[in-house]
All heavy atoms as an XYZ file, in Angstrom:
797
protein
N       0.847     -1.190      0.000
C       0.000      0.000      0.000
C       0.886      1.244      0.000
O       1.948      1.244      0.592
C      -0.892      0.013      1.238
C      -2.049     -0.933      1.143
S      -3.499     -0.304      1.957
C      -3.574     -1.365      3.348
N       0.408      2.279     -0.660
C       1.125      3.543     -0.739
C       0.469      4.583      0.164
O      -0.700      4.468      0.503
C       1.134      4.066     -2.178
C       1.911      3.156     -3.107
O       2.881      2.530     -2.705
N       1.482      3.082     -4.347
N       1.232      5.605      0.491
C       0.730      6.707      1.304
C       0.349      7.860      0.385
O       1.120      8.220     -0.510
C       1.812      7.174      2.303
O       2.257      6.040      3.050
C       1.271      8.216      3.243
N      -0.820      8.439      0.624
C      -1.336      9.522     -0.214
C      -1.798     10.690      0.642
O      -2.067     10.540      1.833
C      -2.533      9.037     -1.047
C      -2.192      7.972     -2.041
C      -2.325      6.630     -1.717
C      -1.740      8.299     -3.309
C      -2.012      5.642     -2.634
C      -1.433      7.320     -4.232
C      -1.569      5.994     -3.879
O      -1.253      5.020     -4.799
N      -1.894     11.846     -0.009
C      -2.473     13.035      0.608
C      -3.485     13.609     -0.377
O      -3.181     13.760     -1.559
C      -1.389     14.063      0.903
C      -1.917     15.327      1.534
C      -0.806     16.304      1.863
O      -0.448     17.097      0.974
O      -0.291     16.235      2.984
N      -4.676     13.904      0.117
C      -5.723     14.484     -0.722
C      -6.097     15.852     -0.174
O      -6.296     16.011      1.027
C      -6.950     13.578     -0.748
N      -6.176     16.822     -1.063
C      -6.674     18.152     -0.716
C      -8.069     18.253     -1.313
O      -8.243     18.083     -2.521
C      -5.766     19.263     -1.292
C      -6.326     20.632     -0.955
C      -4.347     19.114     -0.793
N      -9.052     18.481     -0.462
C     -10.444     18.598     -0.902
C     -10.914     20.014     -0.628
O     -10.792     20.507      0.493
C     -11.332     17.612     -0.144
C     -10.882     16.158     -0.112
C     -11.830     15.341      0.751
C     -10.808     15.592     -1.503
N     -11.448     20.681     -1.641
C     -11.983     22.032     -1.482
C     -13.483     21.966     -1.748
O     -13.915     21.703     -2.870
C     -11.318     23.037     -2.442
C      -9.802     23.003     -2.287
C     -11.861     24.444     -2.181
C      -9.068     23.867     -3.289
N     -14.249     22.196     -0.696
C     -15.708     22.176     -0.787
C     -16.235     23.567     -1.101
O     -15.599     24.574     -0.768
C     -16.324     21.708      0.539
C     -16.178     20.244      0.798
C     -15.038     19.734      1.392
C     -17.190     19.365      0.445
C     -14.909     18.381      1.639
C     -17.068     18.014      0.692
C     -15.925     17.514      1.295
N     -17.413     23.626     -1.693
C     -18.062     24.901     -1.956
C     -18.356     25.602     -0.629
O     -18.721     24.955      0.351
C     -19.356     24.699     -2.734
C     -19.117     24.257     -4.155
C     -20.415     24.128     -4.909
C     -20.145     23.751     -6.351
N     -21.384     23.577     -7.117
N     -18.229     26.924     -0.585
C     -18.383     27.644      0.686
C     -19.819     27.741      1.191
O     -20.038     27.967      2.380
C     -17.830     29.036      0.378
C     -18.023     29.199     -1.091
C     -17.850     27.821     -1.672
N     -20.799     27.548      0.324
C     -22.187     27.726      0.738
C     -22.828     26.451      1.288
O     -24.014     26.451      1.617
C     -23.020     28.266     -0.422
C     -22.959     27.388     -1.661
O     -22.129     26.462     -1.686
O     -23.731     27.640     -2.596
N     -22.053     25.371      1.438
C     -22.595     24.132      1.990
C     -22.842     24.270      3.490
O     -22.060     24.892      4.196
C     -21.615     22.973      1.775
C     -21.533     22.378      0.400
C     -20.469     21.293      0.379
C     -22.861     21.792     -0.019
N     -23.914     23.655      3.945
C     -24.174     23.625      5.381
C     -23.138     22.723      6.043
O     -22.645     21.775      5.437
C     -25.569     23.091      5.650
C     -26.668     23.963      5.089
C     -28.036     23.321      5.247
O     -28.112     22.172      5.745
O     -29.017     23.958      4.868
N     -22.836     23.001      7.307
C     -21.819     22.250      8.030
C     -22.145     20.761      8.079
O     -21.264     19.922      7.851
C     -21.668     22.802      9.461
O     -21.375     24.204      9.382
C     -20.561     22.109     10.212
N     -23.394     20.421      8.352
C     -23.774     19.015      8.447
C     -23.575     18.292      7.117
O     -23.102     17.159      7.071
C     -25.245     18.858      8.890
C     -25.543     19.423     10.254
C     -25.896     20.895     10.210
O     -26.371     21.392      9.176
O     -25.684     21.571     11.235
N     -23.945     18.948      6.036
C     -23.803     18.348      4.700
C     -22.332     18.143      4.350
O     -21.949     17.094      3.846
C     -24.481     19.238      3.665
C     -24.227     18.831      2.233
C     -25.477     18.358      1.547
N     -25.277     18.252      0.111
C     -24.939     17.101     -0.477
N     -24.784     16.029      0.238
N     -24.784     17.060     -1.782
N     -21.512     19.149      4.640
C     -20.081     19.067      4.339
C     -19.438     17.933      5.137
O     -18.675     17.132      4.598
C     -19.403     20.398      4.631
C     -17.949     20.446      4.230
C     -17.323     21.798      4.479
N     -17.354     22.133      5.887
C     -18.017     23.153      6.419
N     -18.724     23.957      5.652
N     -17.988     23.386      7.713
N     -19.765     17.842      6.438
C     -19.187     16.792      7.271
C     -19.693     15.415      6.855
O     -18.951     14.429      6.910
C     -19.480     17.071      8.737
C     -18.696     18.262      9.258
C     -19.073     18.658     10.669
O     -20.005     18.053     11.250
O     -18.422     19.574     11.198
N     -20.940     15.340      6.421
C     -21.494     14.078      5.936
C     -20.767     13.623      4.674
O     -20.429     12.437      4.526
C     -22.984     14.248      5.664
O     -23.494     13.146      4.989
N     -20.517     14.539      3.759
C     -19.788     14.201      2.536
C     -18.355     13.784      2.846
O     -17.837     12.838      2.242
C     -19.790     15.390      1.575
C     -21.108     15.661      0.867
C     -21.066     17.007      0.169
C     -21.414     14.561     -0.122
N     -17.719     14.469      3.790
C     -16.363     14.100      4.178
C     -16.350     12.682      4.738
O     -15.460     11.886      4.413
C     -15.806     15.096      5.197
C     -14.385     14.810      5.675
C     -13.398     14.900      4.522
C     -13.999     15.764      6.788
N     -17.331     12.336      5.552
C     -17.424     10.974      6.096
C     -17.622      9.954      4.968
O     -17.040      8.866      5.006
C     -18.564     10.869      7.108
C     -18.256     11.520      8.441
C     -17.015     10.952      9.116
O     -16.856      9.707      9.141
O     -16.203     11.749      9.610
N     -18.424     10.306      3.965
C     -18.617      9.415      2.818
C     -17.305      9.182      2.069
O     -17.010      8.061      1.655
C     -19.664      9.973      1.859
C     -21.061      9.895      2.410
O     -21.326      9.168      3.359
N     -21.957     10.654      1.813
N     -16.515     10.241      1.890
C     -15.238     10.103      1.203
C     -14.259      9.287      2.043
O     -13.488      8.482      1.510
C     -14.653     11.470      0.854
C     -15.447     12.217     -0.185
C     -15.723     13.562     -0.033
C     -15.923     11.573     -1.312
C     -16.463     14.251     -0.977
C     -16.666     12.254     -2.272
C     -16.929     13.594     -2.101
N     -14.296      9.475      3.365
C     -13.438      8.671      4.242
C     -13.844      7.193      4.179
O     -12.981      6.320      4.175
C     -13.510      9.187      5.679
C     -12.744     10.489      5.880
C     -12.967     11.167      7.194
C     -12.928     10.350      8.413
N     -13.127     11.115      9.652
N     -15.144      6.926      4.125
C     -15.617      5.546      3.994
C     -15.163      4.936      2.668
O     -14.820      3.753      2.613
C     -17.140      5.480      4.104
C     -17.641      5.787      5.496
O     -16.837      5.734      6.452
O     -18.844      6.110      5.624
N     -15.155      5.747      1.616
C     -14.684      5.274      0.308
C     -13.208      4.879      0.376
O     -12.800      3.872     -0.204
C     -14.906      6.344     -0.756
N     -12.418      5.658      1.088
C     -10.997      5.332      1.247
C     -10.846      4.059      2.067
O     -10.051      3.180      1.740
C     -10.245      6.495      1.932
C     -10.176      7.712      1.005
C      -8.837      6.064      2.340
C      -9.683      8.972      1.675
N     -11.631      3.941      3.131
C     -11.513      2.802      4.040
C     -11.948      1.475      3.420
O     -11.711      0.422      4.008
C     -12.303      3.059      5.328
C     -11.618      4.075      6.211
O     -10.396      4.182      6.218
N     -12.395      4.835      6.954
N     -12.577      1.503      2.243
C     -12.935      0.260      1.563
C     -11.699     -0.564      1.229
O     -11.710     -1.787      1.355
C     -13.720      0.548      0.284
C     -15.120      1.037      0.529
C     -15.831      1.444     -0.754
O     -15.266      1.238     -1.849
O     -16.950      1.962     -0.652
N     -10.627      0.103      0.781
C      -9.385     -0.597      0.428
C      -8.165      0.161      0.928
O      -7.126      0.172      0.288
C      -9.290     -0.777     -1.085
C     -10.323     -1.694     -1.655
C     -10.104     -1.939     -3.119
C     -11.180     -2.854     -3.657
N     -11.045     -3.049     -5.100
N      -8.302      0.818      2.050
C      -7.201      1.580      2.621
C      -7.524      1.992      4.034
O      -8.409      1.425      4.676
N      -6.809      3.015      4.503
C      -7.020      3.488      5.868
C      -6.690      4.978      5.956
O      -5.616      5.404      5.524
C      -6.130      2.713      6.837
C      -6.327      3.102      8.269
C      -5.410      2.316      9.200
O      -4.849      1.287      8.780
O      -5.259      2.761     10.340
N      -7.603      5.747      6.521
C      -7.384      7.180      6.741
C      -6.546      7.336      7.999
O      -6.900      6.809      9.052
C      -8.727      7.932      6.885
C      -8.480      9.381      7.234
C      -9.548      7.810      5.618
N      -5.424      8.056      7.895
C      -4.578      8.251      9.072
C      -4.854      9.585      9.764
O      -4.765      9.664     10.984
C      -3.098      8.130      8.705
O      -2.776      9.018      7.661
N      -5.194     10.621      8.990
C      -5.516     11.906      9.620
C      -6.323     12.783      8.672
O      -6.226     12.654      7.454
C      -4.240     12.647     10.042
O      -3.535     13.107      8.916
N      -7.119     13.671      9.276
C      -7.887     14.665      8.526
C      -7.607     16.013      9.171
O      -7.815     16.187     10.372
C      -9.402     14.367      8.565
C     -10.173     15.471      7.854
C      -9.706     13.025      7.954
N      -7.098     16.939      8.382
C      -6.769     18.276      8.870
C      -7.785     19.263      8.306
O      -7.883     19.425      7.089
C      -5.351     18.643      8.437
C      -4.804     19.861      9.147
O      -5.449     20.323     10.115
O      -3.741     20.345      8.741
N      -8.535     19.895      9.179
C      -9.571     20.862      8.788
C      -8.937     22.247      8.734
O      -8.636     22.839      9.758
C     -10.704     20.820      9.812
C     -11.850     21.746      9.459
O     -11.707     22.562      8.535
O     -12.885     21.640     10.131
N      -8.736     22.762      7.523
C      -8.137     24.080      7.362
C      -9.175     25.191      7.394
O      -8.824     26.363      7.478
C      -7.366     24.152      6.052
C      -5.999     23.554      6.109
C      -5.517     22.690      7.037
C      -4.946     23.780      5.187
N      -4.232     22.356      6.740
C      -3.852     23.015      5.608
C      -4.837     24.544      4.044
C      -2.643     22.998      4.926
C      -3.644     24.526      3.358
C      -2.556     23.770      3.813
N     -10.418     24.857      7.253
C     -11.480     25.857      7.309
C     -11.637     26.627      6.005
O     -11.140     26.235      4.950
N     -12.330     27.752      6.117
C     -12.609     28.593      4.956
C     -11.363     29.398      4.595
O     -10.769     30.045      5.445
C     -13.760     29.538      5.281
C     -14.314     30.256      4.085
S     -15.224     29.208      2.966
C     -16.673     28.862      3.922
N     -10.983     29.332      3.326
C      -9.819     30.071      2.828
C     -10.146     30.699      1.480
O     -10.981     30.214      0.740
C      -8.638     29.130      2.645
C      -8.223     28.446      3.918
C      -6.787     28.506      4.043
N      -6.399     28.025      5.363
C      -5.183     28.016      5.771
N      -4.225     28.433      4.984
N      -4.880     27.585      6.972
N      -9.428     31.763      1.204
C      -9.572     32.431     -0.089
C      -8.850     31.604     -1.147
O      -7.743     31.118     -0.923
C      -8.972     33.826     -0.017
C      -9.193     34.636     -1.251
C      -8.686     36.051     -1.105
C      -8.991     36.795     -2.382
N      -8.021     37.808     -2.678
N      -9.489     31.429     -2.303
C      -8.884     30.703     -3.409
C      -7.844     31.571     -4.104
O      -7.936     32.801     -4.101
C      -9.953     30.282     -4.416
C     -11.064     29.371     -3.905
C     -12.123     29.185     -4.983
C     -10.519     28.041     -3.455
N      -6.871     30.945     -4.724
C      -5.840     31.680     -5.462
C      -6.450     32.379     -6.676
O      -5.985     33.439     -7.091
C      -4.735     30.737     -5.904
N      -7.501     31.787     -7.244
C      -8.211     32.383     -8.371
C      -9.667     31.938     -8.296
O      -9.994     30.932     -7.673
C      -7.591     31.955     -9.714
C      -7.489     30.478     -9.905
C      -8.523     29.753    -10.481
C      -6.362     29.782     -9.485
C      -8.447     28.388    -10.643
C      -6.269     28.407     -9.636
C      -7.316     27.719    -10.221
O      -7.226     26.363    -10.374
N     -10.534     32.695     -8.927
C     -11.959     32.368     -8.914
C     -12.236     31.097     -9.708
O     -11.642     30.868    -10.758
C     -12.775     33.509     -9.523
C     -12.894     34.717     -8.644
C     -13.834     35.764     -9.226
O     -14.675     35.423    -10.081
O     -13.720     36.924     -8.820
N     -13.156     30.300     -9.188
C     -13.625     29.105     -9.884
C     -15.128     29.261    -10.016
O     -15.844     29.254     -9.022
C     -13.289     27.829     -9.096
C     -11.776     27.709     -8.889
C     -13.843     26.603     -9.807
C     -11.365     26.608     -7.953
N     -15.603     29.467    -11.236
C     -17.034     29.690    -11.484
C     -17.595     30.808    -10.601
O     -18.653     30.659     -9.995
C     -17.829     28.397    -11.276
C     -17.435     27.313    -12.235
O     -16.987     27.592    -13.338
N     -17.571     26.076    -11.818
N     -16.880     31.897    -10.510
C     -17.249     33.090     -9.742
C     -17.267     32.857     -8.236
O     -17.842     33.648     -7.492
C     -18.593     33.655    -10.206
C     -18.623     33.951    -11.683
C     -19.266     33.106    -12.565
C     -17.956     35.064    -12.198
C     -19.272     33.358    -13.929
C     -17.947     35.320    -13.551
C     -18.608     34.482    -14.410
O     -18.601     34.738    -15.758
N     -16.648     31.806     -7.770
C     -16.535     31.531     -6.331
C     -15.130     31.913     -5.894
O     -14.147     31.520     -6.521
C     -16.823     30.037     -6.036
C     -18.250     29.707     -6.449
C     -16.587     29.722     -4.570
C     -18.601     28.237     -6.344
N     -15.035     32.688     -4.810
C     -13.749     33.209     -4.373
C     -13.186     32.514     -3.138
O     -12.036     32.713     -2.791
C     -13.876     34.704     -4.066
C     -14.224     35.523     -5.283
C     -14.339     36.984     -4.956
C     -14.731     37.756     -6.205
N     -14.796     39.191     -5.975
N     -14.016     31.706     -2.432
C     -13.564     31.026     -1.227
C     -13.951     29.553     -1.289
O     -14.855     29.176     -2.023
C     -14.211     31.637      0.024
C     -13.747     33.035      0.356
C     -14.387     33.529      1.644
O     -15.573     33.239      1.865
O     -13.674     34.190      2.404
N     -13.272     28.757     -0.482
C     -13.597     27.343     -0.391
C     -13.251     26.817      0.985
O     -12.457     27.411      1.717
N     -13.851     25.693      1.354
C     -13.596     25.068      2.647
C     -12.638     23.905      2.414
O     -12.943     22.979      1.667
C     -14.901     24.582      3.276
C     -14.804     24.429      4.767
C     -15.186     25.463      5.607
C     -14.318     23.269      5.335
C     -15.087     25.341      6.976
C     -14.212     23.130      6.707
C     -14.602     24.169      7.513
O     -14.501     24.046      8.875
N     -11.460     23.967      3.051
C     -10.369     23.039      2.780
C     -10.271     21.921      3.818
O     -10.403     22.168      5.016
C      -9.026     23.781      2.818
C      -8.721     24.611      1.607
C      -9.432     25.769      1.322
C      -7.686     24.256      0.749
C      -9.132     26.546      0.218
C      -7.382     25.032     -0.363
C      -8.105     26.171     -0.618
O      -7.809     26.935     -1.708
N     -10.005     20.714      3.326
C      -9.630     19.571      4.161
C      -8.393     18.925      3.546
O      -8.300     18.800      2.320
C     -10.730     18.507      4.209
C     -11.917     18.864      5.050
C     -13.103     19.260      4.458
C     -11.871     18.776      6.429
C     -14.216     19.570      5.217
C     -12.974     19.089      7.203
C     -14.139     19.482      6.587
O     -15.241     19.793      7.352
N      -7.460     18.501      4.398
C      -6.300     17.735      3.975
C      -6.453     16.345      4.590
O      -6.560     16.217      5.807
C      -4.971     18.365      4.453
C      -4.897     19.841      4.113
C      -3.777     17.595      3.906
C      -4.920     20.169      2.663
N      -6.484     15.311      3.756
C      -6.699     13.940      4.222
C      -5.457     13.120      3.891
O      -5.071     13.009      2.725
C      -7.941     13.311      3.549
C      -8.171     11.907      4.072
C      -9.169     14.186      3.751
N      -4.822     12.560      4.918
C      -3.696     11.648      4.735
C      -4.216     10.224      4.870
O      -4.965      9.919      5.810
C      -2.610     11.900      5.785
C      -1.912     13.230      5.590
O      -1.704     13.617      4.430
O      -1.568     13.879      6.588
N      -3.811      9.347      3.939
C      -4.308      7.980      3.975
C      -3.365      7.034      3.254
O      -2.473      7.462      2.522
C      -5.716      7.902      3.361
C      -5.807      8.274      1.911
C      -5.826      7.300      0.934
C      -5.910      9.602      1.514
C      -5.930      7.640     -0.410
C      -6.021      9.959      0.186
C      -6.022      8.959     -0.781
N      -3.575      5.745      3.499
C      -2.873      4.703      2.762
C      -3.920      3.916      1.985
O      -5.046      3.723      2.464
C      -2.111      3.745      3.703
O      -3.027      3.190      4.639
C      -0.997      4.462      4.436
N      -3.549      3.487      0.785
C      -4.492      2.748     -0.056
C      -3.729      2.014     -1.148
O      -2.561      2.305     -1.416
C      -5.506      3.699     -0.688
N      -4.432      1.077     -1.751
C      -3.896      0.384     -2.916
C      -3.904      1.347     -4.103
O      -4.860      2.119     -4.266
C      -4.750     -0.838     -3.242
C      -4.748     -1.906     -2.180
C      -3.394     -2.579     -2.044
O      -2.642     -2.636     -3.045
O      -3.090     -3.029     -0.940
N      -2.881      1.325     -4.945
C      -2.852      2.228     -6.103
C      -4.062      2.075     -7.028
O      -4.537      3.050     -7.603
C      -1.565      1.844     -6.828
C      -0.719      1.208     -5.789
C      -1.654      0.538     -4.825
N      -4.595      0.878     -7.139
C      -5.742      0.659     -8.020
C      -7.012      1.317     -7.488
O      -7.949      1.566     -8.243
C      -5.973     -0.838     -8.192
O      -6.221     -1.440     -6.920
N      -7.056      1.615     -6.199
C      -8.249      2.201     -5.580
C      -8.328      3.725     -5.795
O      -9.392      4.320     -5.651
C      -8.262      1.872     -4.090
C      -9.494      2.313     -3.380
N     -10.756      1.897     -3.744
C      -9.668      3.156     -2.332
C     -11.648      2.455     -2.945
N     -11.020      3.221     -2.082
N      -7.230      4.350     -6.137
C      -7.195      5.814     -6.271
C      -8.100      6.292     -7.401
O      -8.788      7.302     -7.257
C      -5.741      6.302     -6.468
C      -4.888      5.940     -5.253
C      -5.691      7.801     -6.727
C      -5.396      6.501     -3.933
N      -8.137      5.584     -8.503
C      -9.002      6.004     -9.618
C     -10.463      6.025     -9.211
O     -11.202      6.936     -9.574
C      -8.801      5.097    -10.829
C      -7.521      5.376    -11.552
C      -7.488      4.681    -12.877
C      -6.180      5.036    -13.537
N      -6.263      5.005    -14.969
N     -10.899      5.024     -8.462
C     -12.286      4.974     -7.998
C     -12.576      6.124     -7.034
O     -13.625      6.763     -7.103
C     -12.579      3.634     -7.324
C     -13.913      3.550     -6.644
C     -15.104      3.713     -7.583
O     -14.949      3.519     -8.800
O     -16.190      4.056     -7.098
N     -11.633      6.403     -6.138
C     -11.796      7.510     -5.190
C     -11.903      8.840     -5.934
O     -12.778      9.657     -5.651
C     -10.628      7.521     -4.205
C     -10.651      8.655     -3.233
C     -11.724      8.833     -2.366
C      -9.615      9.570     -3.183
C     -11.756      9.886     -1.464
C      -9.639     10.621     -2.287
C     -10.714     10.777     -1.430
N     -11.030      9.070     -6.902
C     -11.072     10.307     -7.690
C     -12.359     10.406     -8.505
O     -12.893     11.493     -8.686
C      -9.852     10.407     -8.600
C      -8.578     10.705     -7.848
C      -7.363     10.836     -8.752
O      -7.354     10.232     -9.847
O      -6.424     11.543     -8.347
N     -12.870      9.276     -8.984
C     -14.128      9.287     -9.727
C     -15.261      9.778     -8.834
O     -16.079     10.600     -9.239
C     -14.446      7.886    -10.259
C     -15.693      7.822    -11.134
C     -16.062      6.400    -11.483
N     -16.610      5.675    -10.363
C     -17.883      5.787     -9.946
N     -18.718      6.584    -10.582
N     -18.316      5.094     -8.912
N     -15.289      9.316     -7.599
C     -16.320      9.750     -6.655
C     -16.199     11.239     -6.346
O     -17.205     11.939     -6.207
C     -16.242      8.945     -5.366
C     -16.644      7.508     -5.548
C     -16.591      6.755     -4.263
N     -16.834      5.342     -4.486
C     -17.003      4.469     -3.520
N     -16.959      4.868     -2.254
N     -17.208      3.211     -3.798
N     -14.971     11.729     -6.229
C     -14.769     13.161     -5.995
C     -15.255     13.974     -7.189
O     -15.888     15.017     -7.026
C     -13.296     13.458     -5.720
C     -12.726     12.938     -4.408
C     -11.214     13.124     -4.388
C     -13.363     13.639     -3.227
N     -14.947     13.502     -8.391
C     -15.336     14.211     -9.614
C     -16.851     14.297     -9.753
O     -17.393     15.291    -10.230
C     -14.752     13.476    -10.825
C     -14.073     14.330    -11.809
C     -13.517     13.625    -13.029
N     -13.521     12.188    -13.088
C     -12.508     11.397    -12.699
N     -11.404     11.923    -12.209
N     -12.594     10.086    -12.812
N     -17.559     13.249     -9.339
C     -19.014     13.212     -9.479
C     -19.743     14.076     -8.455
O     -20.898     14.417     -8.645
C     -19.511     11.766     -9.369
C     -19.132     10.866    -10.533
C     -19.592      9.441    -10.255
C     -19.718     11.373    -11.822
N     -19.068     14.425     -7.373
C     -19.710     15.221     -6.327
C     -19.809     16.680     -6.764
O     -18.805     17.298     -7.136
C     -18.914     15.128     -5.030
O     -19.456     15.989     -4.080
N     -21.015     17.237     -6.690
C     -21.187     18.649     -7.056
C     -20.785     19.580     -5.922
O     -20.736     20.791     -6.110
C     -22.627     18.911     -7.480
C     -23.632     18.580     -6.395
O     -23.257     17.901     -5.420
O     -24.794     18.987     -6.528
N     -20.474     19.042     -4.750
C     -20.079     19.868     -3.608
C     -18.584     20.178     -3.595
O     -18.136     21.083     -2.897
C     -20.451     19.171     -2.301
N     -17.807     19.456     -4.400
C     -16.358     19.646     -4.455
C     -16.016     20.645     -5.560
O     -16.401     20.457     -6.710
C     -15.642     18.306     -4.719
C     -15.885     17.308     -3.603
C     -14.160     18.510     -4.942
C     -15.117     17.568     -2.350
N     -15.301     21.721     -5.171
C     -14.813     22.670     -6.177
C     -13.593     22.105     -6.899
O     -13.527     22.101     -8.124
C     -14.407     23.988     -5.515
C     -15.482     24.983     -5.189
C     -14.882     26.186     -4.478
C     -16.189     25.432     -6.429
N     -12.610     21.666     -6.113
C     -11.369     21.112     -6.647
C     -10.870     20.046     -5.682
O     -11.176     20.068     -4.492
C     -10.273     22.180     -6.779
C     -10.466     23.168     -7.895
C     -10.166     22.533     -9.236
N     -10.127     23.500    -10.299
C     -11.171     23.892    -11.012
N     -12.366     23.436    -10.738
N     -11.053     24.763    -11.985
N     -10.066     19.147     -6.209
C      -9.412     18.144     -5.387
C      -8.066     17.819     -6.011
O      -7.848     18.065     -7.206
C     -10.262     16.873     -5.271
C     -10.365     16.112     -6.566
C      -9.431     15.136     -6.898
C     -11.366     16.394     -7.479
C      -9.511     14.458     -8.103
C     -11.454     15.723     -8.676
C     -10.521     14.750     -8.976
O     -10.588     14.099    -10.169
N      -7.168     17.291     -5.206
C      -5.886     16.828     -5.707
C      -5.424     15.697     -4.807
O      -5.421     15.838     -3.584
C      -4.844     17.950     -5.718
C      -3.521     17.505     -6.244
S      -2.304     18.828     -6.517
C      -2.371     19.718     -5.005
N      -5.068     14.578     -5.405
C      -4.548     13.433     -4.674
C      -3.120     13.221     -5.138
O      -2.855     13.087     -6.329
C      -5.391     12.163     -4.930
C      -4.808     10.987     -4.177
C      -6.831     12.388     -4.551
N      -2.176     13.206     -4.188
C      -0.769     12.998     -4.527
C      -0.220     11.842     -3.704
O      -0.671     11.592     -2.575
C       0.086     14.257     -4.313
C       0.023     14.723     -2.869
C      -0.319     15.371     -5.231
C       1.042     15.761     -2.524
N       0.731     11.138     -4.263
C       1.403     10.072     -3.551
C       2.570     10.668     -2.788
O       3.385     11.395     -3.350
C       1.918      9.007     -4.540
C       2.583      7.861     -3.854
C       2.866      6.737     -4.847
N       3.684      5.766     -4.182
C       4.976      5.568     -4.441
N       5.565      6.278     -5.373
N       5.653      4.664     -3.774
N       2.656     10.336     -1.509
C       3.754     10.847     -0.672
C       4.896      9.858     -0.681
O       4.690      8.656     -0.760
C       3.248     11.056      0.764
C       2.183     12.141      0.880
C       1.579     12.167      2.247
C       2.460     12.892      3.208
N       1.810     13.077      4.523
N       6.082     10.380     -0.601
C       7.268      9.521     -0.517
C       7.347      8.923      0.873
O       7.094      9.585      1.862
C       8.547     10.325     -0.807
C       8.639     10.827     -2.228
C       8.790      9.711     -3.237
O       9.490      8.725     -2.947
O       8.189      9.822     -4.316
N       7.716      7.655      0.919
C       7.813      6.974      2.227
C       9.112      7.288      2.922
O      10.075      7.628      2.440
C       7.666      5.466      2.051
C       6.266      5.139      1.524
O       5.333      5.854      1.887
O       6.155      4.160      0.765
């Protein structure tokens, strides 16, 4: 298994309960074939540039381990979510 870091940027107008529910769903998706080691809540931050006229986003940093084949499925789920503005999953060096 490899170690990964995911940056998730949620839309700023989401209710707290909805955002936390979606985060739990994404963590469950990772836990299907991996393990979440930590979730860092960065809160609301200004974006470097506007995305569809949105200037802020709610940031989470998720560190996890997973099988390389599982990353495509995880990214597919992120792409399909309308609550995610942007995401990035990178493999960390061990």
